[in-house]
C-alpha positions in Angstrom: -29.2 -23.0 9.2 -26.3 -21.1 10.8 -24.3 -24.4 11.1 -24.9 -25.2 7.4 -23.7 -21.6 6.6 -20.5 -22.2 8.5 -20.2 -25.8 7.5 -18.7 -25.6 3.9 -16.8 -28.5 2.6 -13.0 -28.3 2.7 -11.5 -27.8 -0.8 -9.8 -31.1 -2.0 -6.1 -30.6 -2.7 -6.5 -31.8 -6.3 -9.0 -29.0 -7.0 -6.9 -26.2 -5.8 -4.9 -25.6 -9.0 -8.1 -25.7 -11.1 -10.0 -23.3 -8.7 -6.9 -21.0 -8.9 -6.8 -21.1 -12.7 -10.5 -20.3 -12.9 -10.4 -17.4 -10.3 -10.8 -14.0 -12.1 -7.6 -12.0 -12.6 -9.4 -8.7 -12.2 -6.2 -6.7 -12.0 -5.0 -8.2 -15.3 -8.3 -7.6 -17.0 -8.1 -3.9 -15.8 -4.7 -3.2 -17.3 -6.0 -1.9 -20.8 -8.4 0.5 -19.0 -5.8 1.6 -16.6 -3.3 2.3 -19.4 -5.9 4.2 -21.4 -7.0 6.4 -18.4 -3.3 7.1 -17.6 -2.6 8.1 -21.1 -5.6 10.4 -21.2 -4.4 12.0 -18.0 -1.1 12.4 -19.4 -2.2 14.1 -22.6 -4.7 16.3 -20.6 -1.8 17.5 -18.2 0.2 18.3 -21.3 -2.5 20.3 -23.1 -3.4 22.1 -19.9 0.2 22.7 -19.0 -0.2 21.1 -15.5 3.3 20.0 -15.4 2.4 17.1 -13.0 4.4 14.4 -15.0 8.2 13.8 -14.9 9.6 11.6 -17.6 12.2 9.8 -15.5 9.7 9.3 -12.6 7.0 8.0 -14.9 9.5 5.5 -16.4 10.4 4.4 -12.8 6.8 4.0 -12.0 6.1 1.9 -15.0 9.0 -0.4 -14.5 8.0 -0.9 -10.9 4.4 -1.5 -11.8 5.2 -4.1 -14.5 7.6 -6.0 -12.1 5.0 -5.8 -9.3 2.3 -7.2 -11.7 4.6 -10.1 -12.6 5.5 -10.9 -9.0 1.8 -11.0 -8.3 1.1 -13.5 -11.0 4.0 -15.7 -9.8 3.0 -15.5 -6.1 -0.8 -15.9 -6.8 -0.5 -19.7 -6.7 1.5 -19.8 -3.5 -0.8 -17.3 -1.6 -3.9 -19.1 -3.1 -2.6 -22.5 -1.7 -1.9 -20.8 1.6 -5.4 -19.4 1.8 -6.9 -22.9 0.9 -4.7 -24.4 3.6 -6.1 -22.0 6.3 -9.6 -22.5 5.0 -9.2 -26.3 5.4 -7.9 -26.0 9.0 -10.8 -24.0 10.5 -14.2 -25.8 11.2 -16.3 -22.6 10.6 -15.8 -22.4 6.8 -18.2 -20.2 5.1 -19.9 -21.3 1.9 -19.2 -19.5 -1.4 -21.9 -17.0 -1.9 -21.5 -13.7 -3.9 -23.0 -11.5 -1.1 -20.2 -12.7 1.4 -18.0 -10.4 -0.7 -19.6 -7.3 1.0 -18.7 -8.1 4.6 -15.3 -9.7 3.4 -14.5 -6.3 1.6 -15.3 -4.2 4.5 -13.2 -6.3 7.0 -10.4 -6.4 4.3 -10.4 -2.6 4.1 -10.1 -2.5 8.0 -7.2 -4.9 7.8 -5.7 -2.7 5.0 -6.0 0.4 7.3 -3.9 -1.2 10.0 -1.4 -2.7 7.5 -1.0 0.7 6.0 -0.7 2.6 9.3 1.8 0.2 10.8 3.9 0.6 7.6 4.2 4.3 8.4 5.1 3.8 12.1 7.5 0.8 11.8 10.7 1.0 9.5 10.7 -2.7 8.7 7.2 -2.5 7.1 7.9 1.0 5.9 10.6 -0.5 3.7 7.8 -2.4 1.9 5.9 0.8 1.3 8.3 3.6 0.8 8.6 3.2 -3.0 5.0 4.3 -3.2 5.7 7.6 -1.5 8.9 8.3 -3.4 7.1 10.0 -6.3 7.4 13.9 -6.3 4.8 14.3 -8.9 1.3 13.1 -8.2 -0.5 11.4 -11.1 -2.1 8.0 -12.0 1.3 6.3 -12.4 1.9 6.7 -8.7 -0.6 3.8 -8.3 1.9 1.6 -10.3 4.5 2.2 -7.5 3.7 -1.0 -5.5 6.6 -2.5 -3.6 8.0 -5.8 -5.0 8.1 -7.1 -1.4 4.7 -5.9 -0.3 3.5 -9.5 0.2 5.2 -9.5 3.6 2.2 -7.5 4.8 0.0 -10.6 4.2 0.3 -11.2 8.0 -2.1 -8.3 8.7 -4.8 -10.1 6.6 -4.5 -13.5 8.3 -7.3 -12.6 10.8 -9.6 -12.1 7.8 -8.6 -15.5 6.4 -9.2 -17.1 9.8 -12.9 -15.8 9.7 -13.7 -18.5 7.2 -14.3 -16.5 4.0 -13.9 -18.7 0.9 -10.5 -18.2 -0.6 -12.1 -17.0 -4.0 -14.0 -14.3 -2.1 -10.8 -13.3 -0.3 -8.9 -12.9 -3.5 -11.6 -11.0 -5.2 -11.9 -8.6 -2.3 -8.1 -8.1 -2.4 -8.0 -7.3 -6.1 -10.9 -4.9 -5.9 -9.4 -3.1 -3.0 -6.1 -2.8 -5.0 -8.0 -1.6 -8.1 -10.1 1.0 -6.1 -6.8 2.7 -5.2 -5.9 3.4 -8.8 -8.3 6.4 -9.4 -7.4 8.2 -6.2 -3.8 9.1 -7.4 -4.7 12.1 -9.5 -4.7 15.9 -9.3 -7.3 16.0 -12.2 -10.2 15.3 -9.9 -10.9 18.0 -7.2 -12.9 17.7 -4.1 -16.2 15.8 -4.4 -19.4 16.0 -2.4 -18.7 16.6 1.4 -20.4 13.2 2.2 -18.1 11.4 -0.2 -15.1 13.2 1.0 -15.9 12.3 4.7 -16.5 8.6 4.2 -14.7 7.4 1.2 -11.2 7.4 -0.2 -11.0 10.1 -2.8 -8.1 11.8 -4.8 -8.4 14.8 -2.4 -8.1 12.6 0.7 -5.2 10.6 -0.8 -3.3 13.6 -1.9 -3.2 14.5 1.8 -1.8 11.1 2.5 1.0 11.6 0.0 1.8 15.0 1.2 5.1 15.7 3.0 3.8 18.8 4.7 3.9 18.5 8.5 0.1 18.6 8.9 -0.3 15.9 6.2 2.2 13.4 7.7 0.7 10.0 8.6 -2.8 10.9 7.8 -5.7 9.3 5.8 -4.6 5.6 5.8 -8.0 4.4 4.7 -8.2 2.8 1.2 -11.8 2.6 0.3 -13.5 3.8 3.5 -12.4 6.8 5.6 -14.4 5.6 8.5 -11.4 4.0 10.1 -9.4 7.2 10.0 -12.3 9.1 11.8 -12.5 6.3 14.5 -8.6 6.3 15.0 -8.1 9.9 14.8 -5.9 9.9 11.6 -8.2 11.9 9.3 -7.2 15.2 7.7 -9.1 17.2 5.0 -7.1 18.8 2.2 -6.3 22.3 2.7 -3.4 23.6 0.9 -1.8 21.7 -2.1 0.5 19.0 -0.7 4.2 18.7 -1.3 4.7 15.3 -2.6 7.5 12.9 -2.0 9.6 11.9 0.9 10.9 14.2 3.6 14.4 13.2 2.6 14.4 13.2 -1.3 15.5 10.3 -3.3 17.9 11.1 -6.3 17.3 7.9 -8.4 14.0 8.0 -10.2 14.3 5.1 -12.7 16.3 2.2 -11.2 13.7 -0.2 -9.8 16.1 -1.8 -7.5 17.1 1.4 -5.8 13.3 2.4 -5.7 12.3 -0.8 -4.1 15.2 -1.6 -1.9 17.0 1.7 -0.9 15.4 1.7 2.6 16.7 -1.7 3.2 20.2 -0.7 2.3 20.0 2.3 4.5 18.6 0.1 7.4 21.5 -2.4 6.9 24.0 0.5 7.1 22.5 1.8 10.3 22.4 -1.5 11.9 26.0 -2.0 11.1 27.1 1.3 12.6 24.8 0.9 15.6 26.9 0.2 18.7 24.4 -1.5 21.0 21.8 -4.3 20.3 19.0 -2.0 21.5 20.1 0.6 19.1 20.3 -2.0 16.3 16.6 -2.9 17.0 15.7 0.9 17.1 16.9 1.2 13.5 14.8 -1.7 12.4 11.6 -1.2 14.1 11.2 2.3 15.2 9.1 4.7 13.2 10.8 6.5 10.3 10.1 9.9 11.8 11.8 8.9 15.1 14.9 7.5 13.3 15.2 10.7 11.2 14.9 13.0 14.3 17.6 10.9 16.1 19.9 11.1 13.1 19.4 14.9 12.9 20.1 15.2 16.7 23.3 13.3 16.3 24.4 15.6 13.5 23.7 18.6 15.5 25.5 17.3 18.5 28.5 16.4 16.4 28.5 19.9 14.8 28.5 21.6 18.2 31.4 19.3 19.4 33.5 20.3 16.2 32.8 24.0 16.9 33.8 23.7 20.5 37.1 22.0 19.5 
């Protein structure tokens, strides 16, 4: 029975396009609901004078979100063919069963935790994520701020693909994981039951993640489940209201090219100005906080030298 469970037939190449076409576009279907809930939150915040929406920032989030949705639709075929290719290579292919979505989703969330965490500790991957943290106002439109180059992080999900889950199951898990993260980007929902706050991704937990307060930096990387943060010591309950945005503010709020690629531009400048090959690698792969501290130290040293002269 175990051999038959792991002995699914390889998907013929001529069937891949049809399979991809018939796979559910959950994110696309959810767009009307997402827009309706976002509009409701916007109107509620206006009525209650919460002042948690900035016009320019909201426009930037919407443009970034539309661009990301378009890129996802274009790359879906490429990624689907890649997933089918891996599925064909491995001999332990798992048959398509609806219940395999449960273990697939849990493992997907584990991979998502590490992809997210590494993106905060490695500048190369931080550049694929920084746009999401550039918002200084916390509302549902922040969930639209998905990097246009985020698909680089697909490498963190290769172990899940190699486990043999059917490509359809993998893509459904991916879409559900992304969709889950929509509702946690809001100040309209306070703290929930302690059990939920401890074990699941909630608006309160994710507000902490977006906070630039020192105690909130690099905390709560979990998407759906917070168990990973508890295991790997990165969990933090919300105490005071977070200060949102980057530790070094971004002046541009609308231009999607700046929002998506400003970190790459800064990285290129740093690499050009670095004198040694080791320092060049440092500017590409070190953690953003280490790089910022190094730059501040250089500025202080230069200032002292000028004073002495």
